[in-house]
N, C-alpha and C positions, 0 to 999 in steps of 0.2 A: 148583199151576199145572202145565200140561202141557208145559213146556219141558224137562223132564228134569233140572231143577236143584233142589237142596235147600239152603236156608240154615240155618246152625246157629250158636248162641252157646255151644255146649258146648266149653269149652277142652280137655276130655279127648278130643274127637273130632278135634282138629287133628293133622295129620301133621307133627309138629315137624321131622323130618328133611327132608321135602320142602320145607316152608316155609323152613327155614333155607337150604337149597340155592338156592332161587329168589332169596332176598334177597341172600345172600352172593355168588352167582355171576352172577346175571342182572339185578339192579336197579342203577340208576345212583346210588342214594342210600345203599345199605347194603353196597356191595361190600367184601368182606373181613371182614364182621362175624363174630366168633367164635361158635361154638355156645353158649358160656357166656353171652356178652352177649345172644344171641338168646333163650335160655331165661329170662334175667333180665327182658328186655323183655316177654316173654309173661306172665311171672308177675305183673308190675306193671300189666297191661292187661286190658281186656275184649277177648276174642278172637272173631273171626268167620270163618266159612268157608263156601264154597259147594262143594257136592259133586255129582258125577254121581249121579243117582237110581238108575241101573241098576247101576253098578259100585262105587259108594261112594268112588270116587277123588276126592281133593280137587283142585278146579280153581281156587280163588281164596282169598285170605286178606286180612284187614285187622285192625287193632287200634285201640282207642281208649284213650288215657290220660286219665283224668278224676278230679276230686275228687268227682264224683257230685252236685254241687250248683250249681256256677257255670261250669265250663269243661271243655272236652274238646279233645283234639288227636287227630285221626285220622291214623294212620301206617301205613306198610308195606302199602298197598293194592297187591295184585299178582294178576294173572291169568296162569295157565299159558299159554305161547305156543300150545300146541295147542288151547286152549279159547277163544282170543280170537275175537270175532265171534259168540259164542253168547249174549251177554247176561249173562255172569258178573259183569262190572263193575257193571252196573246192578242186578243182584240183590243183590250184596254191599252196595252203597251204600244201596239201599232198606232192607235189613235193619239196617244200622248206624244210619241215621237213625231208623228206627222204634224201635230199642232205646234210643237216647239221648233221644228226644223226651219220654218221661214224666218225665225228670229235671228238666225246666224250666230247662235251662242257658241262661245269658245269651249265651255265645259257644261256638261249635265251630269250630275252625280246622284247616287242613291246608295242606300245601305240595305243589305240583306244578309240574313243568317242561313237561308235555306232555298233560295230561288235563283241561284247563279245561272243555271241553265236557261231559264226563261229570259233573263235580261241579256245574256250573251247573244241570243238570237236577234237582238235589236242593237247590237254594236257596243254594248257595255263590256268593259274589260276589268278584270281584277287589278287592283293597284299593286304593281310589283314592288314599288318602293314607297310604302306608306309613311316613311319617315318624314316626309315633307308636310304631311297632314297633321293638324293639331286640333284638339277638341277641348272645349271648356264646358264642363257639366254644370247645370243649374243646381241651386241648393236643393238637396234632398233627392237628386236624380242619379248620382254617380253609382254605377253598379259595383258590386263587391270586387275588390282587387283593382279598381281603377285609381 
């Protein structure tokens, strides 16, 4: 594509330091995540990045946790603030969906507080009856009111 963006599934290409900084310092869901926890999360996931074709700089990141047969959870989708509006989010989600599609998964899930419109473009739907879903919070992680 001529948009100057390159999608990659190569875990070795990811700028671990930069991605950790984004998530730990700028995201609402992973604030304060330790580098150790971040590296463990990456090691247990399929990792995706979008890079600037000219400079090689990483502009976006996402990961998918999956058993490779029935279910995947897409997590840590992040676009660098300076790259927002360039189509990085769309490029990363198109790549993630294309990478997972051949697995024939029954369900792929994600959680978002503010990007429903992006994910709906890739077939994600809001859960109309979330009553079937359950969640167990880890010690020290439950939000107020949970």
